[in-house]
N, C-alpha and C positions, 0 to 999 in steps of 0.2 A: 485502459490501453496505453501500452508503451509509447510514449513519444516518439521514438525512432520509428515507428511503424507509419507515422504521416509523413516520413520523407518524400514520399510520391506526390505531395503536394508542392512541394519545393522545387520549381521548374528552373530557377536559375542554378542550383545546385546539381540537379539532374544534367541539365545542358553542359555544364561545366566539367562535370566527372565523364560523361558519355564523349564529350570533346577530347579529353586527355586520352581516355582509353583507344579512341580512333586513330590519334595521332601515334600513340605509342604501337599498335596493332601494324600500321603502315611502316613506320621507321624500321621496326622488327622484321618485317617481310621483307622489306627491301634489302636491308642488311645480310639475313639468310640466303636469299636468291642471288644476292652477288658473292657468297661465298661457295654457292653450287655451282654457279657459273664457272668461278675459277678453279674449281676442282675438276669439272668436266672439260674444260679446255686444257688442262695439262700444266697449268700454270705450279712452278716448285712452292708449295706451300710453308709459310711460317711457322714457327712453333706456336704462335699465339692464334695462328685462324682456328683449330679445333675448339680451344674453350672459347672463343669469341662467337663461332657459329653457333656452338653449343647453347651459350648464354642467350643469343637472340632466340634460338628455337623455345629455350624455356621461358622467356619471357613473351613470346608470342603465343604460347598456350596459356600462361598465366593470366594473360589480358583478357584472352578470349573466356576463360572461365569466369574471369572477374567481370566481364560484361554480361554473361548469364546470369551470375547471383545479382548484378544490379538490376538488372531488370525486375527482379523480385524485390529489390529494395526501393526502388522509385515508379515502378509500375502497378498498380493494383492488378491484381487477376487471381485466378483461382486457387492457386497456390501448389506445391509440391508435397509427395508423401515422403515418410521417413528414409526410405532407401535413397531417394535423390539426394535429400539434403545429406546424408553421410557421406555421398560419394563425392559430391560438388565441393562441399567444405575440406574433406581429407584431401581430394585431388588439387585445390588451391593451397591449401598450407603444405603439401609435399613440394609443389612448384617454388613456391616463396623458399624452401630449403633448399631446394636445388640451385636456386639462384644465388644464395648465400655460400653454399660450397663453391660453386664455380667461380663466384667473384675471388673468394678467398683463394684459391688455386690459382686463378690466372694472375694476381698480383704476386704469389709466390715464384710462378713461371717466371714474370717478367725480371725479378729480381736475380734469378738464376741467368737469364739470357743477358742482363747489365753486367753481370760478373766477370771480371777480368781473369785470364787464364791461369794466372797465380794464386788465385783466391780457391777456396776449398769448395765453393758451391759450383764453380764452372766445372767440376768434375761430372757433375748429374746433368749437365747439358745434353749430352747425345741421347739419354734415355730419359729426358725430362717429360717428354710427351707422352710417352706409356706409364711412367709413375704417376704424371698428374691424374691420367685417365682412371688409372686404377684408385686413385685419392678420393676423386670424384665420384667413383661409383660406392665405395666404402662408406663414405662419409653420407651418401644420399641415403644408401641402404638404413644405417645408423638413424638418421633423422626419421625416415619413414615408420621405424619401428617406435621411436620415442612419440610420435603423433598418432599411432594406434589406438589412443585412448578415445580420439573423437569419434570412432565407431560406436562408443558407448555414450558419450557425453552431448553428442549431435543428436536433435530429434526433431520432428515435426511440431510446429508450434501449436497446430490443432489438436495434437495428443495431450497438451499440458493443461493442468488444472489450477497450479500454482503460479503465483508471481516473481519468485526468486530467480527467474533465470537470464542470461545474458541474451541480449538482441544479436542476431546475426543477420537476418532477413525478414521479411513477413513470415514467409514460411518456415524458417528454420531459426532453432534456439539453441541455445549452450547452457545444459543443465549444470547445476553446481555440482562438483565434485567434492569426494569427503577430506577431510582434513589430510589424513596420511596420503591420500592421491595425488591432493593437490600440491602437499610440497615435494612429494617425490617427483612429479611432473615440472615443478618451478623449478628444482634442483637440477635436473637433467639439461633443462632449457638453458638454465643459467651457465652451466659448464659449457654445453656447445656454443652458447653465443661468445663468451669469454675466449674460447679456445680459436674459433675461426676470426673474430675480430681480433684477437691478439697476434694470429700470424698475419694479418692485413697489416696492423700496425707496425709490426717487426719489419715486414717486407718493406713497406712504404719507407721507413726510418732507414732502412738500409740503402735504398735506392737513393734517397734525399743525399745521404753522406757519399754516395758514388758519383752523383752529379755534382755536388760541390767539388769532389776531387777531379773531375774531368775538366770543370772550369777553371780551377788553379791551374792545371797542366795547360791548358789551351791559352791562358793569359800569359803564361812563361815562355810559350815557345814562338817563335818568329813565323813559322810556317804555318799556311792556312789549311792545310788539310787534316790536321787534327782537330783544329777548329771547327771545320764543315763537320765532319764526323761526331765532334762532340756534341754539335748543334742538332744534328739527326736524332741521336740517341736521346739527347734532352728532351724533343719534341715528341717521341714516341713514349718516354717514359711519364712526362706529364701528363700524357692523355690518362695513362692508368692511375697515377698518384690522384689527380683530379676526380676518377670515379670512385677511386678506393675511400678517398676523403669523404666524398658526399654519400656514398653507401653506409660508412661508419657513422655517420651523422644520423642518417635514416634508420639504422637498426636502432641505434639508441634511443630514438624517438620512438619507434614502434615498441621496444621492451616496456618501456615508462609507461605509453598508453595502454600496453597489454596486460601489464602488472595491475593497473589502476582502473580498469575496466568499469568496476562497480560504481566509480565516481560518476563516470559518463551514460549510466544506464539509462537515465530520463533527459538528456540533453543531445537532441538531434543535430544540433551545430556541432558540438564537439565530435560525434561521431561521424559526421560527414567530411569532417576536415581530415578526420584520421583517415578514411578511407581513400581520400583525395592524395594524400601527402604519401601514403605508403606505396602508391604506384608512379611517384614522380622518377624514380630510378629507373623503372623498367622502360619507361616513356623517353628520358632523355638520352639513355647509353646508346643506343643505336646510332643517334646523330653525332656522338660524340666520336664514336667509334669509326664512322664513315667520314669524319672530317681529316683523318688521317690518312685515309686512302687516295693516292694522287689522281688515281684513275678516276674515281667516283667525283672530285672535287673538279677536274677537268670537264668532267661530262656534265655537271651540273652547270658550271661557269658557261659551256657551249650552248647549253639550253637556255639559260638566261639572256646570252647574247642574242640568241636566235630569235627569242620572244620579245625581246625590244626592239629589233629591227625589223619585225613585221610591220 
């Protein structure tokens, strides 16, 4: 029996993972509800509101699917059939791909917003929301096509008679692909990762350079108006920069572990660390976004004061 199939006996790992999932679901639900209320109350939307709201919805669905799969990892029960395994794993991988595409496009959009009028990127500001939406849809469809091999390689563990499969959950396993198929899939996956993460790195570097220019201008001028404006831009952009940096690190970690899963086949500790770490971004990101919303910050502050004064 694969050592990973005994993860349901590790209560500490199980409780930690479900706590992470619960916090992430709560945070993304609150952030999504906040953007829905803003929309129906007629507030003028910012250019970043749509991708942030979409990202919170994607992370909410991804964590819900992860919670369902986790029940099959940490809780011993009857198990799933072949169709359920294929559907859940493919849906989960597709949502993770959507998260990567949306995060990458959000960094590009923030770079466009921050660009001064004299810069060439500023020309895309008017139609940036439409262009970003089209780019997200195109990249998502492309990624879902790349991941379609999961309908073949994912199968119910009960149907297997061999031992050279990769563990996904107690009910589901990943069959080894042929050398040609594995090479083709790995190449497409690497190209996708390099392209999207490369976009994030370029847009992040561009924003850092612009922030440095704003800071120098603010220091050279005696007036306070530009300094305040630069400070506001800096706070808004630092949020995106922090998330982009964190996401790039998580993506690199995920790529390293995914490409060397065979090494961790019989190591339940490494596998549990892997499934915990790859959900940190989806759990942390809504709280970082909410920290930049003044209305939410003031609401939480008043709630804390009300609780303290009770």
